[in-house]
C-alpha positions, 0 to 999 in steps of 0.5 A: 534496476530502475525503469523508465518513469513518468509523472502520474498524469492525474496529479493536479500540481506536478511541478509542486508535488513532493511525495513526502511532506515531512523533511526529517532533516528539519524534524530532529525527533522524527529523524531519530525515530525513523533511524532507530526504527529502520535499524531495528527492522533491519535485524528482523529482516536479517532473521527472516532471510536467515530462517528461510535460508534461500541461498544455502551456504551463501545465505549468511554471507549475503545477509552480512552484505545487506546488513553492512550496506544498510547500516553504512547508509544509515550512518551516513544519513545520521552524520552532520554533513548529510543534514544539509539537504532534504531527507524523507522516509522514502529516501531511507526506503530506497537505501534499504532496497539498494542494500538488498539488491547489492546482496542479491536478495530480492524478496525477503518476505516471499514465504510470508506472503505466500502463507497469507495469500493461502489463508486469505483465499480460504476466507474469500468466498465467505467474505464476498458472500456476506457483502453480497447479502447486505443492502448497498449502503451497508455494503459500502461501509463494510467494504471500507471496514474490510480494507482497514482490517486487511491492511493490518498485515504489514511486515514493515511496521514494527507493531505488527512484524512480530505478530505476523511473522509466523501466524496468519491474520485473523481477518474477522477478529481484526474487523470486529475490533476496529476503532469505532467512528469517528475515525482519526480521519473520517470522510466516510460520509462524504464518500457515501454521498458521492456514491449516491450520484453517478458512478465513477467512470474508471478507478485506479487502485494502488494496492498495498500488501499481499494476503488479507490486505489485497484479497479481503480488502482491496479486491472486494472494494474493486468488485463493488466498484465493478458492480456499480458500473465503474471500470477498475485498474489495479496497480501493484509494485513492479518489484518486491518490497517488504510484504507488498504484493507485486504485479505478477503475484496480483495477476496470479491471485486475481486469475485464481479468484476469478475461477470462483467469482463470476463478477471478477471473471466477467470483468476480466473477460470484457476488459472492465478489470485490468491490472498494470504494474505501477513501476514502483519498488518501494513501500511508499510511492513517488508519483512523479516516477510511475511506469509508462504502462500505468500512465498510458492505462490511466489516460486511456481509461479516462480515470476519474477516481484515484485510490491510494491504500496503505500507510506508505502510499496514502499517509507517509507519502501522498497524503497532501497530494492533489489530483485532477479527479476524486481521490480516496486515501485509506489506511490503518496506522501501524506505526506510532511515529506516523500516527503521531504526525496526525495526532493519533495513536497506533491502529487509528484509521484514516479515510480521506476523500477529496473531491475534484476541485475541492481544494480550490473551493470549487 
């Protein structure tokens, strides 16, 4: 299942890079929390597959294989002998995907993603029209709020999985109810100051979930960058994981939206907007294992802005990652355990902006 991979070319310190900073084997409370969380979430995934019944008479057998394989993996993780090495959340995510693949189950939330995509597309014209009517400074702030609001659609977080299993996200209401500033991590002022200077040459956007997240959050953000004069590279998972949008799904969505949005259509036509798979198949990402196609596109386009969006890519992994260019990390925290690591609470908001060289005092 694994594909050839290479380190992300804009990592500032690839030799010292670790995707996840928290070693669960050295944090007993977080380790116990994570194991309980993954165990409970397994039940919701099993219910989702049973309800979809994608394999007919074989569905129950496949769910049984998936459940047994993952519970066995969690039991091994919980054992004393497993505590001798390092253990990160991304490792448990990989174990879950292995169990799914062993059962021949490759897209648990396919129906939920399709439902949310349809609902978000219906609202797209209104959202971008409202943004276009704003002044540039107000629009820049509103686009960030849209990313936060869209990111609530997350079927990997227990706080939201029950909420959105059968009902669609009310994007406008979520946006109205966002936590006020200052956010838990709030570098918005620094980001807005940077925007007053020359536009970035090219940006790579690591997108997260399907539905409101990508359609009403990240695509309007990409659209704003394009209007500013910045080329945009959109990268999504190569293979399914939870309700993350995949590259193939994103390509179809962007093509559909381009049919009603001249900014997207023109950018696709002139090559200023490009989509490539990330090489990833997890809700978190290890940037030493990105796809060759992504690495080539980032180098070819001379990317000078990296955007990591979503709790998995921007907080659970890569929150301390440094790059040779500017970087934005943005997410809504939908898990109490992850929020606690940042001294926050569920639904707190994170926008971290690191300018190139800032970590070295330049």
